[in-house]
OpenMM code with the backbone's topology and positions (N, CA, C; nanometers):
from openmm import Vec3, app, unit

residues = "MET ALA GLU ASN ASN SER ASP ASN HIS VAL SER GLY LYS GLY VAL SER GLY LEU TRP SER GLY LYS TYR TRP TYR SER LYS SER CYS MET GLN ILE PRO SER THR VAL ALA PHE SER ALA HIS PHE LEU GLU GLU GLN GLU VAL VAL SER GLY ILE THR LEU GLU PRO ASN THR PHE VAL LEU SER GLU PHE ALA GLU LEU ALA GLY ASP ILE ASP GLY LYS ARG LYS GLY ASP GLN ILE ALA PHE ASP LYS HIS PHE ASN GLU ILE PRO GLY LEU SER ASP TYR GLU VAL CYS TYR SER GLY VAL ILE GLU GLU ASN ASP THR ARG ILE THR GLY THR TRP ASN VAL THR THR GLU SER ILE LEU LEU ASP GLY GLY PHE GLU LEU ALA ARG VAL SER THR ALA LEU LYS LEU GLN LYS ASN THR SER ILE GLU LEU".split()
positions = [
    Vec3(6.3538, 3.7581, -0.7187),
    Vec3(6.2849, 3.6513, -0.6504),
    Vec3(6.1443, 3.6979, -0.6144),
    Vec3(6.0453, 3.6125, -0.6390),
    Vec3(5.9062, 3.6479, -0.6105),
    Vec3(5.8826, 3.6520, -0.4614),
    Vec3(5.8004, 3.7467, -0.4214),
    Vec3(5.7665, 3.7602, -0.2808),
    Vec3(5.6613, 3.6559, -0.2440),
    Vec3(5.6786, 3.5937, -0.1293),
    Vec3(5.5829, 3.4937, -0.0827),
    Vec3(5.4690, 3.5651, -0.0121),
    Vec3(5.3471, 3.5529, -0.0645),
    Vec3(5.2306, 3.6162, -0.0059),
    Vec3(5.1384, 3.5082, 0.0472),
    Vec3(5.1227, 3.5000, 0.1782),
    Vec3(5.0427, 3.3932, 0.2382),
    Vec3(4.8943, 3.4078, 0.2084),
    Vec3(4.8495, 3.5228, 0.1572),
    Vec3(4.7089, 3.5398, 0.1219),
    Vec3(4.6747, 3.4721, -0.0105),
    Vec3(4.7739, 3.4344, -0.0891),
    Vec3(4.7481, 3.3680, -0.2167),
    Vec3(4.7415, 3.2187, -0.1953),
    Vec3(4.6477, 3.1535, -0.2629),
    Vec3(4.6398, 3.0087, -0.2507),
    Vec3(4.7429, 2.9437, -0.3405),
    Vec3(4.7925, 2.8310, -0.2988),
    Vec3(4.9061, 2.7654, -0.3618),
    Vec3(4.8738, 2.7056, -0.4970),
    Vec3(4.7608, 2.6388, -0.5098),
    Vec3(4.7353, 2.5600, -0.6296),
    Vec3(4.6967, 2.6427, -0.7503),
    Vec3(4.6419, 2.7617, -0.7297),
    Vec3(4.5963, 2.8410, -0.8418),
    Vec3(4.4588, 2.7992, -0.8926),
    Vec3(4.4040, 2.6899, -0.8430),
    Vec3(4.2737, 2.6417, -0.8875),
    Vec3(4.1602, 2.7237, -0.8300),
    Vec3(4.1819, 2.7797, -0.7145),
    Vec3(4.0725, 2.8444, -0.6457),
    Vec3(3.9701, 2.7408, -0.6045),
    Vec3(3.8507, 2.7845, -0.5721),
    Vec3(3.7466, 2.6899, -0.5307),
    Vec3(3.6483, 2.6605, -0.6428),
    Vec3(3.6676, 2.7191, -0.7600),
    Vec3(3.5754, 2.6941, -0.8711),
    Vec3(3.5662, 2.5456, -0.9017),
    Vec3(3.4430, 2.4979, -0.9165),
    Vec3(3.4210, 2.3579, -0.9493),
    Vec3(3.3108, 2.2969, -0.8653),
    Vec3(3.2980, 2.1671, -0.8779),
    Vec3(3.1949, 2.0914, -0.8089),
    Vec3(3.2512, 2.0301, -0.6815),
    Vec3(3.1772, 2.0430, -0.5710),
    Vec3(3.2172, 1.9934, -0.4398),
    Vec3(3.1043, 1.9093, -0.3827),
    Vec3(3.1387, 1.8103, -0.3021),
    Vec3(3.0392, 1.7244, -0.2389),
    Vec3(3.0784, 1.7031, -0.0938),
    Vec3(2.9783, 1.6960, -0.0071),
    Vec3(3.0102, 1.6770, 0.1336),
    Vec3(2.8873, 1.6603, 0.2190),
    Vec3(2.8992, 1.7109, 0.3413),
    Vec3(2.7897, 1.6964, 0.4365),
    Vec3(2.7941, 1.8105, 0.5363),
    Vec3(2.6783, 1.8342, 0.5987),
    Vec3(2.6746, 1.9247, 0.7121),
    Vec3(2.6006, 1.8566, 0.8251),
    Vec3(2.6214, 1.9070, 0.9463),
    Vec3(2.5579, 1.8475, 1.0632),
    Vec3(2.5222, 1.9581, 1.1614),
    Vec3(2.4310, 1.9238, 1.2506),
    Vec3(2.3825, 2.0163, 1.3535),
    Vec3(2.4628, 1.9970, 1.4815),
    Vec3(2.4866, 2.1076, 1.5540),
    Vec3(2.5638, 2.0976, 1.6776),
    Vec3(2.4828, 2.0322, 1.7893),
    Vec3(2.3508, 2.0399, 1.7803),
    Vec3(2.2664, 1.9713, 1.8774),
    Vec3(2.1459, 1.9143, 1.8042),
    Vec3(2.0917, 1.8094, 1.8571),
    Vec3(1.9767, 1.7445, 1.7958),
    Vec3(1.8574, 1.8384, 1.7999),
    Vec3(1.7921, 1.8516, 1.6862),
    Vec3(1.6743, 1.9365, 1.6829),
    Vec3(1.5678, 1.8736, 1.5930),
    Vec3(1.4457, 1.8924, 1.6339),
    Vec3(1.3306, 1.8433, 1.5601),
    Vec3(1.3512, 1.6983, 1.5177),
    Vec3(1.3122, 1.6666, 1.3958),
    Vec3(1.3307, 1.5316, 1.3458),
    Vec3(1.4221, 1.5332, 1.2239),
    Vec3(1.5199, 1.6222, 1.2277),
    Vec3(1.6146, 1.6373, 1.1185),
    Vec3(1.7256, 1.5342, 1.1351),
    Vec3(1.7689, 1.4704, 1.0261),
    Vec3(1.8814, 1.3763, 1.0369),
    Vec3(2.0048, 1.4466, 1.0946),
    Vec3(2.0865, 1.3725, 1.1658),
    Vec3(2.2039, 1.4331, 1.2279),
    Vec3(2.3074, 1.4791, 1.1246),
    Vec3(2.3147, 1.4136, 1.0101),
    Vec3(2.4065, 1.4522, 0.9028),
    Vec3(2.3295, 1.4584, 0.7716),
    Vec3(2.3527, 1.5631, 0.6941),
    Vec3(2.2825, 1.5828, 0.5673),
    Vec3(2.3860, 1.5995, 0.4560),
    Vec3(2.3750, 1.5200, 0.3501),
    Vec3(2.4632, 1.5326, 0.2346),
    Vec3(2.4236, 1.6566, 0.1544),
    Vec3(2.5233, 1.7236, 0.0967),
    Vec3(2.4917, 1.8336, 0.0053),
    Vec3(2.6058, 1.8519, -0.0934),
    Vec3(2.5751, 1.9203, -0.2024),
    Vec3(2.6776, 1.9511, -0.3010),
    Vec3(2.6762, 2.1009, -0.3274),
    Vec3(2.7899, 2.1512, -0.3718),
    Vec3(2.8037, 2.2930, -0.4034),
    Vec3(2.8821, 2.3059, -0.5335),
    Vec3(2.8397, 2.3996, -0.6154),
    Vec3(2.9138, 2.4325, -0.7357),
    Vec3(2.9560, 2.5783, -0.7221),
    Vec3(3.0873, 2.5982, -0.7002),
    Vec3(3.1416, 2.7314, -0.6774),
    Vec3(3.2006, 2.7888, -0.8054),
    Vec3(3.1896, 2.9207, -0.8181),
    Vec3(3.2600, 2.9966, -0.9199),
    Vec3(3.3354, 3.1063, -0.8453),
    Vec3(3.4690, 3.1040, -0.8548),
    Vec3(3.5511, 3.2041, -0.7866),
    Vec3(3.6151, 3.2945, -0.8895),
    Vec3(3.5951, 3.4258, -0.8717),
    Vec3(3.6572, 3.5260, -0.9589),
    Vec3(3.7126, 3.6367, -0.8708),
    Vec3(3.8443, 3.6476, -0.8644),
    Vec3(3.9133, 3.7510, -0.7875),
    Vec3(3.8616, 3.7592, -0.6443),
    Vec3(3.8632, 3.6472, -0.5760),
    Vec3(3.8249, 3.6324, -0.4354),
    Vec3(3.6754, 3.6452, -0.4092),
    Vec3(3.5934, 3.6649, -0.5123),
    Vec3(3.4478, 3.6660, -0.4973),
    Vec3(3.3970, 3.5272, -0.5340),
    Vec3(3.3160, 3.4695, -0.4460),
    Vec3(3.2657, 3.3337, -0.4655),
    Vec3(3.1140, 3.3398, -0.4845),
    Vec3(3.0668, 3.2747, -0.5907),
    Vec3(2.9235, 3.2614, -0.6141),
    Vec3(2.8973, 3.1163, -0.6498),
    Vec3(2.7700, 3.0813, -0.6680),
    Vec3(2.7391, 2.9447, -0.7076),
    Vec3(2.6036, 2.8988, -0.6592),
    Vec3(2.5894, 2.7670, -0.6528),
    Vec3(2.4637, 2.7052, -0.6123),
    Vec3(2.4909, 2.5854, -0.5228),
    Vec3(2.3926, 2.5502, -0.4407),
    Vec3(2.3987, 2.4282, -0.3604),
    Vec3(2.2749, 2.3449, -0.3904),
    Vec3(2.2855, 2.2160, -0.3601),
    Vec3(2.1728, 2.1252, -0.3742),
    Vec3(2.1804, 2.0246, -0.2610),
    Vec3(2.0653, 2.0004, -0.1968),
    Vec3(2.0614, 1.9068, -0.0844),
    Vec3(1.9227, 1.8455, -0.0752),
    Vec3(1.9119, 1.7301, -0.0111),
    Vec3(1.7789, 1.6721, 0.0076),
    Vec3(1.6966, 1.7590, 0.1027),
    Vec3(1.5675, 1.7610, 0.0822),
    Vec3(1.4782, 1.8359, 0.1695),
    Vec3(1.4573, 1.7558, 0.2976),
    Vec3(1.5211, 1.8002, 0.4044),
    Vec3(1.5107, 1.7296, 0.5328),
    Vec3(1.4352, 1.8086, 0.6385),
    Vec3(1.3945, 1.9341, 0.6068),
    Vec3(1.3360, 2.0152, 0.7132),
    Vec3(1.2182, 2.1037, 0.6728),
    Vec3(1.1761, 2.1032, 0.5473),
    Vec3(1.0663, 2.1887, 0.5044),
    Vec3(0.9503, 2.1025, 0.4567),
    Vec3(0.8313, 2.1335, 0.5055),
    Vec3(0.7129, 2.0628, 0.4570),
    Vec3(0.6750, 2.1208, 0.3215),
    Vec3(0.7070, 2.0487, 0.2158),
    Vec3(0.6742, 2.0931, 0.0803),
    Vec3(0.6832, 1.9739, -0.0130),
    Vec3(0.6443, 1.9989, -0.1369),
    Vec3(0.6504, 1.8921, -0.2370),
    Vec3(0.7908, 1.8747, -0.2947),
    Vec3(0.8835, 1.9622, -0.2603),
    Vec3(1.0184, 1.9550, -0.3136),
    Vec3(1.0997, 1.8451, -0.2444),
    Vec3(1.1568, 1.7555, -0.3231),
    Vec3(1.2433, 1.6511, -0.2680),
    Vec3(1.3833, 1.7050, -0.2398),
    Vec3(1.4223, 1.8100, -0.3138),
    Vec3(1.5541, 1.8707, -0.2973),
    Vec3(1.5397, 2.0214, -0.2823),
    Vec3(1.6359, 2.0810, -0.2149),
    Vec3(1.6386, 2.2260, -0.1962),
    Vec3(1.7620, 2.2821, -0.2642),
    Vec3(1.7435, 2.3864, -0.3442),
    Vec3(1.8540, 2.4547, -0.4108),
    Vec3(1.8764, 2.5888, -0.3435),
    Vec3(1.9995, 2.6317, -0.3408),
    Vec3(2.0316, 2.7606, -0.2808),
    Vec3(2.1363, 2.8348, -0.3614),
    Vec3(2.1335, 2.9669, -0.3517),
    Vec3(2.2337, 3.0517, -0.4163),
    Vec3(2.3437, 3.0841, -0.3165),
    Vec3(2.4663, 3.0885, -0.3644),
    Vec3(2.5836, 3.1173, -0.2823),
    Vec3(2.6366, 3.2551, -0.3176),
    Vec3(2.6735, 3.3314, -0.2144),
    Vec3(2.7352, 3.4617, -0.2317),
    Vec3(2.8403, 3.4757, -0.1224),
    Vec3(2.9691, 3.4923, -0.1606),
    Vec3(3.0710, 3.4995, -0.0573),
    Vec3(3.2045, 3.5512, -0.1039),
    Vec3(3.3049, 3.5293, -0.0189),
    Vec3(3.4415, 3.5750, -0.0460),
    Vec3(3.5414, 3.4712, 0.0013),
    Vec3(3.6561, 3.4737, -0.0660),
    Vec3(3.7695, 3.3912, -0.0260),
    Vec3(3.8889, 3.4838, -0.0060),
    Vec3(3.9617, 3.4589, 0.1013),
    Vec3(4.0846, 3.5338, 0.1275),
    Vec3(4.1875, 3.4334, 0.1750),
    Vec3(4.2867, 3.4037, 0.0919),
    Vec3(4.3866, 3.3040, 0.1269),
    Vec3(4.3209, 3.1688, 0.1448),
    Vec3(4.3391, 3.1091, 0.2632),
    Vec3(4.2783, 2.9781, 0.2880),
    Vec3(4.1450, 2.9894, 0.3625),
    Vec3(4.0918, 3.1097, 0.3755),
    Vec3(3.9636, 3.1327, 0.4439),
    Vec3(3.8523, 3.1557, 0.3411),
    Vec3(3.7358, 3.0983, 0.3668),
    Vec3(3.6206, 3.1194, 0.2811),
    Vec3(3.4995, 3.1469, 0.3698),
    Vec3(3.4173, 3.2402, 0.3271),
    Vec3(3.2922, 3.2708, 0.3956),
    Vec3(3.1872, 3.2943, 0.2889),
    Vec3(3.0733, 3.2273, 0.3020),
    Vec3(2.9663, 3.2480, 0.2055),
    Vec3(2.8308, 3.2318, 0.2723),
    Vec3(2.7318, 3.2971, 0.2129),
    Vec3(2.5945, 3.2872, 0.2591),
    Vec3(2.5161, 3.2059, 0.1574),
    Vec3(2.4220, 3.1269, 0.2080),
    Vec3(2.3356, 3.0458, 0.1218),
    Vec3(2.1927, 3.0936, 0.1415),
    Vec3(2.1250, 3.1215, 0.0300),
    Vec3(1.9841, 3.1597, 0.0308),
    Vec3(1.9072, 3.0531, -0.0460),
    Vec3(1.8112, 2.9912, 0.0193),
    Vec3(1.7307, 2.8886, -0.0479),
    Vec3(1.6358, 2.9522, -0.1479),
    Vec3(1.6073, 2.8793, -0.2547),
    Vec3(1.5207, 2.9264, -0.3622),
    Vec3(1.3844, 2.8594, -0.3565),
    Vec3(1.2879, 2.9245, -0.4153),
    Vec3(1.1600, 2.8644, -0.4530),
    Vec3(1.0684, 2.8183, -0.3415),
    Vec3(1.1014, 2.8379, -0.2161),
    Vec3(1.0122, 2.7967, -0.1085),
    Vec3(0.9707, 2.9232, -0.0338),
    Vec3(0.8439, 2.9599, -0.0391),
    Vec3(0.8003, 3.0820, 0.0294),
    Vec3(0.8399, 3.0801, 0.1768),
    Vec3(0.8955, 3.1928, 0.2222),
    Vec3(0.9368, 3.2059, 0.3613),
    Vec3(1.0767, 3.1558, 0.3893),
    Vec3(1.1196, 3.0503, 0.3217),
    Vec3(1.2528, 2.9946, 0.3465),
    Vec3(1.3619, 3.0858, 0.2915),
    Vec3(1.3331, 3.1563, 0.1828),
    Vec3(1.4338, 3.2443, 0.1237),
    Vec3(1.4638, 3.3650, 0.2134),
    Vec3(1.3838, 3.3859, 0.3180),
    Vec3(1.4091, 3.4949, 0.4118),
    Vec3(1.5285, 3.4667, 0.5022),
    Vec3(1.5693, 3.3410, 0.5114),
    Vec3(1.6765, 3.3030, 0.6032),
    Vec3(1.8079, 3.2868, 0.5288),
    Vec3(1.9124, 3.3350, 0.5926),
    Vec3(2.0463, 3.3298, 0.5361),
    Vec3(2.1290, 3.2318, 0.6187),
    Vec3(2.1821, 3.1291, 0.5534),
    Vec3(2.2702, 3.0351, 0.6211),
    Vec3(2.4131, 3.0838, 0.5968),
    Vec3(2.4846, 3.1133, 0.7047),
    Vec3(2.6191, 3.1698, 0.6950),
    Vec3(2.7230, 3.0604, 0.7199),
    Vec3(2.8124, 3.0403, 0.6237),
    Vec3(2.9181, 2.9403, 0.6320),
    Vec3(3.0523, 3.0111, 0.6461),
    Vec3(3.1414, 2.9531, 0.7258),
    Vec3(3.2771, 3.0028, 0.7408),
    Vec3(3.3691, 2.8816, 0.7480),
    Vec3(3.4721, 2.8795, 0.6627),
    Vec3(3.5563, 2.7611, 0.6604),
    Vec3(3.7006, 2.7877, 0.6234),
    Vec3(3.7771, 2.6788, 0.6276),
    Vec3(3.9185, 2.6798, 0.5922),
    Vec3(3.9372, 2.5861, 0.4734),
    Vec3(4.0079, 2.6348, 0.3730),
    Vec3(4.0375, 2.5554, 0.2542),
    Vec3(4.1704, 2.4857, 0.2789),
    Vec3(4.1690, 2.3530, 0.2645),
    Vec3(4.2857, 2.2727, 0.2999),
    Vec3(4.3305, 2.1854, 0.1829),
    Vec3(4.4400, 2.1173, 0.2056),
    Vec3(4.4896, 2.0122, 0.1167),
    Vec3(4.4932, 2.0552, -0.0298),
    Vec3(4.5639, 2.1673, -0.0553),
    Vec3(4.5849, 2.2144, -0.1917),
    Vec3(4.4522, 2.2408, -0.2636),
    Vec3(4.3613, 2.3086, -0.1966),
    Vec3(4.2302, 2.3468, -0.2518),
    Vec3(4.1415, 2.2281, -0.2858),
    Vec3(4.1505, 2.1199, -0.2091),
    Vec3(4.0663, 2.0032, -0.2371),
    Vec3(3.9699, 1.9705, -0.1236),
    Vec3(3.9762, 2.0445, -0.0115),
    Vec3(3.8902, 2.0153, 0.1036),
    Vec3(3.8585, 2.1465, 0.1757),
    Vec3(3.7334, 2.1586, 0.2200),
    Vec3(3.6912, 2.2735, 0.2996),
    Vec3(3.6220, 2.2204, 0.4246),
    Vec3(3.6610, 2.2711, 0.5410),
    Vec3(3.5933, 2.2355, 0.6658),
    Vec3(3.5584, 2.3644, 0.7394),
    Vec3(3.4482, 2.3604, 0.8140),
    Vec3(3.4118, 2.4809, 0.8863),
    Vec3(3.2812, 2.4681, 0.9611),
    Vec3(3.2202, 2.5831, 0.9863),
    Vec3(3.0960, 2.5906, 1.0626),
    Vec3(2.9920, 2.6690, 0.9845),
    Vec3(2.8660, 2.6535, 1.0246),
    Vec3(2.7552, 2.7281, 0.9655),
    Vec3(2.6595, 2.7680, 1.0763),
    Vec3(2.5764, 2.8693, 1.0483),
    Vec3(2.4707, 2.9071, 1.1425),
    Vec3(2.3599, 2.9804, 1.0689),
    Vec3(2.2416, 2.9745, 1.1259),
    Vec3(2.1257, 3.0475, 1.0751),
    Vec3(2.0388, 3.0836, 1.1948),
    Vec3(1.9829, 3.2036, 1.1928),
    Vec3(1.8936, 3.2460, 1.2991),
    Vec3(1.7529, 3.2575, 1.2423),
    Vec3(1.6593, 3.1889, 1.3049),
    Vec3(1.5185, 3.2010, 1.2679),
    Vec3(1.4521, 3.2943, 1.3688),
    Vec3(1.3194, 3.3082, 1.3610),
    Vec3(1.2514, 3.3970, 1.4556),
    Vec3(1.2743, 3.3552, 1.6003),
    Vec3(1.2870, 3.2246, 1.6223),
    Vec3(1.2897, 3.1785, 1.7607),
    Vec3(1.4182, 3.1098, 1.8046),
    Vec3(1.4973, 3.0594, 1.7116),
    Vec3(1.6152, 2.9826, 1.7535),
    Vec3(1.7344, 3.0079, 1.6624),
    Vec3(1.8511, 2.9794, 1.7175),
    Vec3(1.9753, 2.9787, 1.6404),
    Vec3(2.0098, 2.8334, 1.6130),
    Vec3(2.0273, 2.7995, 1.4873),
    Vec3(2.0745, 2.6665, 1.4497),
    Vec3(2.2173, 2.6803, 1.4024),
    Vec3(2.3023, 2.5834, 1.4367),
    Vec3(2.4402, 2.5875, 1.3914),
    Vec3(2.4979, 2.4474, 1.3874),
    Vec3(2.6159, 2.4386, 1.3292),
    Vec3(2.6822, 2.3097, 1.3191),
    Vec3(2.8088, 2.3205, 1.2373),
    Vec3(2.8529, 2.2071, 1.1849),
    Vec3(2.9749, 2.2024, 1.1060),
    Vec3(2.9481, 2.1514, 0.9660),
    Vec3(3.0481, 2.1630, 0.8801),
    Vec3(3.0367, 2.1105, 0.7445),
    Vec3(3.1739, 2.0716, 0.6927),
    Vec3(3.1732, 1.9855, 0.5932),
    Vec3(3.2954, 1.9538, 0.5198),
    Vec3(3.2586, 1.9264, 0.3748),
    Vec3(3.3451, 1.9707, 0.2867),
    Vec3(3.3280, 1.9510, 0.1432),
    Vec3(3.4586, 1.9000, 0.0837),
    Vec3(3.4477, 1.8124, -0.0150),
    Vec3(3.5643, 1.7641, -0.0891),
    Vec3(3.5423, 1.7961, -0.2364),
    Vec3(3.6485, 1.8389, -0.3034),
    Vec3(3.6379, 1.8730, -0.4455),
    Vec3(3.6097, 1.7474, -0.5270),
    Vec3(3.5112, 1.7559, -0.6150),
    Vec3(3.4773, 1.6472, -0.7055),
    Vec3(3.5385, 1.6727, -0.8431),
    Vec3(3.5310, 1.7979, -0.8891),
    Vec3(3.5792, 1.8297, -1.0234),
    Vec3(3.6072, 1.9784, -1.0365),
    Vec3(3.7057, 2.0118, -1.1199),
    Vec3(3.7279, 2.1502, -1.1596),
    Vec3(3.6877, 2.1702, -1.3043),
    Vec3(3.6503, 2.0618, -1.3728),
    Vec3(3.6215, 2.0682, -1.5161),
    Vec3(3.4868, 2.1326, -1.5463),
    Vec3(3.3892, 2.1151, -1.4591),
    Vec3(3.2574, 2.1727, -1.4828),
    Vec3(3.2630, 2.3223, -1.4630),
    Vec3(3.1988, 2.3957, -1.5505),
    Vec3(3.1993, 2.5411, -1.5400),
    Vec3(3.0583, 2.5906, -1.5166),
    Vec3(3.0436, 2.6832, -1.4256),
    Vec3(2.9163, 2.7455, -1.3945),
    Vec3(2.9257, 2.8912, -1.4378),
    Vec3(2.8375, 2.9326, -1.5226),
    Vec3(2.8362, 3.0707, -1.5679),
    Vec3(2.7434, 3.1522, -1.4794),
    Vec3(2.7792, 3.2765, -1.4547),
    Vec3(2.6902, 3.3638, -1.3798),
    Vec3(2.5602, 3.3770, -1.4549),
    Vec3(2.4524, 3.3930, -1.3814),
    Vec3(2.3179, 3.4096, -1.4366),
    Vec3(2.2708, 3.2858, -1.5124),
    Vec3(2.3246, 3.1708, -1.4807),
    Vec3(2.2788, 3.0454, -1.5407),
    Vec3(2.1647, 2.9917, -1.4571),
    Vec3(2.0553, 2.9566, -1.5224),
    Vec3(1.9457, 2.8967, -1.4473),
    Vec3(1.9474, 2.7469, -1.4691),
    Vec3(1.9160, 2.6763, -1.3641),
    Vec3(1.9127, 2.5317, -1.3694),
    Vec3(1.7712, 2.4878, -1.3368),
    Vec3(1.7104, 2.4117, -1.4249),
    Vec3(1.5765, 2.3627, -1.4004),
    Vec3(1.5870, 2.2207, -1.3477),
    Vec3(1.5154, 2.1954, -1.2391),
    Vec3(1.5172, 2.0640, -1.1777),
    Vec3(1.3904, 1.9905, -1.2096),
] * unit.nanometer
topology = app.Topology()
chain = topology.addChain("A")
for resn in residues:
    res = topology.addResidue(resn, chain)
    for name in ("N", "CA", "C"):
        topology.addAtom(name, app.Element.getBySymbol(name[0]), res)
């Protein structure tokens, strides 16, 4: 009889695939919308999570309508933690957005919290993501031109 290991996820799908959701701030700040839509494309290999995010530009003065970020993290059982580093905007790539969440509903939903510390303030809030697809594949070192 196989041993039941609670650190293994049930579905076998892992988090690889396309996810869509939103994040929000724990307190109102600046003129940022209270909820921001974003998407993530995760690639999970042996509990190591990588990928990319895409979201509308709601907080940086620049010509970019959308902000892309790189994901680097880990999954252990139903727990996931990853850092997001924004690309292509001078100064913004210096900040690391740290996400911590729980994978629920047979690997189809992630809920959790995020935080980032700037020179002067700590920003934090919550997030939720729902799986859109497992069919799309993201290869490591793939560049995406927007």
